[in-house]
C-alpha positions, 0 to 999 in steps of 0.5 A: 572432419575438420568441416564437421568439427568447425560446424559443431563449434560454431553451432556450440558457440551459437547455443552459448550466445543463446544461453547468454542472451536467454539468461540476460533476458531472465535477469532483466525480467527478474529485475522488472518483476522485482521493481514491480513487487517493490512498487507495489509494496510501497504503494500498499504502504502509503495506502495503509498510512493514508487509511491510518491517517483518516481513521485517526482524523475520523476518530478525533472528529468523532470524539469532538462530536461526542464532547459536543453532544455530551455538552448539549445534553448537560445543557438541556439537563440543566435547562429542564432542571431550572424549568422544573425548579422555576415552576415549582 
């Protein structure tokens, strides 16, 4: 009976150790997964900031082009008006 009790206790100790190791592995896996999710979120935020900057830069360049086109058409209009008045 003592032998069976000793075997049961040894088996129980082995199971408890296995549970401790499994829980440790799960915590490590959770930490790794959490770290991967945090890194993914940081990467996405950086990407969005870069896209926002690119959009801002593009809008600014388009505004500059619109101003230049407007100036060009105004100059062409006045040039044509000058030609009409000089011939007339």
